[in-house]
C-alpha positions, 0 to 999 in steps of 0.5 A: 559259151562258143569259142567262135562266139569270141572270134566273131566278137574280135571281128566286129570288135575290130571293125565296127561293124557287124556288116563288115565283120560278116564279110570278112568271117564269110558269115550271114549279117544275121550269122553274126548279130545272132552270135554276138547276142548269144555272148552278151546272154553268156556273159550277162551284158551288153557288148555293142550299141547299135548305132546307125554308123555301125556297132559302137563298144560299150565298157564291157567290151573294152574289157572283155577284148583286153583277155580275148583278142591275143589268145585268139589272134595267137590261134589265128595265126596257128590256124594260117601256119599249119593251113599254108595260108597268109605266109606272104603277109605274115613275112612282112615286118610289123612296123612300130611307133611311139615315143622312144622311152616307152618302146624302148623299156616297156614295150620291147620287151613285152613283145620279145616272146613273138620275136621268138616266135618269128613275129619281125619289127621295126620300129619308130620314134616321134611325137604323137602327131608325126607318128600318127601322119604316118601311120595315116600314110601306112608308114605304121602298122601300130602307133603307141599314141600320147594323143587321142586321135579325134579321126574315124581313119583311125582305131585307138584302144585305151592302153594304159595311164602313165602316172607323173611325178616330181623328183630330185635326188635325195641331197637335193631334196634335203635343200628344199623347204617341202613344208612350205611347198604345200602350202606355198605352192610351186614359187617355193622351187623357183631356185631350183634348176628344172630339167626337161625334155623339150623347150616349152617343159610339156611334161612339167607344164603339165604337172604344175596345171593339174597340181598347182593350177599354175605354170611353170615361172621358170625357164629349164636349166637342162633340155634333153629330148630322151627322158632318160636322160632326163633321169640322169640328169635328176639322179645326179643333183642336177636339179627337179624335174617331172617324169613318168613312173614306169620309167623311174620306178626302180630308181624310186624304190632304191632310193636313187631319186624321190618325190618332193610331192604326193598328190592325192590324184597325181597327174596321169596321161593316157597312152593309146594304141592306134591304127588305122581303121580296118589295119589289123589284117596281117596276123603279125599286127594283131599278135603285137596289137593283143600282146600289148593290151595284154601285157600293158597292166603290168606297166604301172 
């Protein structure tokens, strides 16, 4: 297997087109096609479906991109640095957007080594719709979105699945008749205060719908637009709530909060790593993108 085949694979994956990849690589389209076919033969699996509008990645390609994108990007940046190419572009900060809790607890630690090597970051927080709008306007290079964008103006890769858990403090759980919860459903919980991220109970509502096939029958007792604040209130026995396990894993392990229910299939939400289509030309954007694909499987 040749390293150049993997580089060509990354370009085709990102551009969604053999023609566009060939243009950027300075190769003929038959040469790109030949390299991808050689790689597919070597791996024993198809990487792209040839479509009228371009090349659609197969599940095998989605797996491969996670393994090779970061190393290929790193080699590209090293090559540019050694040859003095693209320095002005590389010096621009990477503009990164996403939910504040996810960026501060998982994303920034994941890219710390890149920052130490010279990558600069500028971060912004917000809801998915607002972040995607700003991405389309060029205010971000990368966005971690809780929604999969439908527009072809975006390129999105499923980064990881956040799993949700219904929580209380140990003291409050002792008061809740958990033996009745599985049989009688969420009505058992209506007398207990709910701590929420927003008035509309978005995360709680998702959990209730998935696990209980019902809507929450209460208004929140506390609303704090930061999931870390929600966790703090639950730890203090102010009430119950639903949180992603990546955020409260340490507290669960220490017994500071405890699950009220352990459904056979816990609710999940997919986080998408999103760029503008063809928008990862900057070497440092490519580095951050690849690093997040590499580190995200550890966040569960």
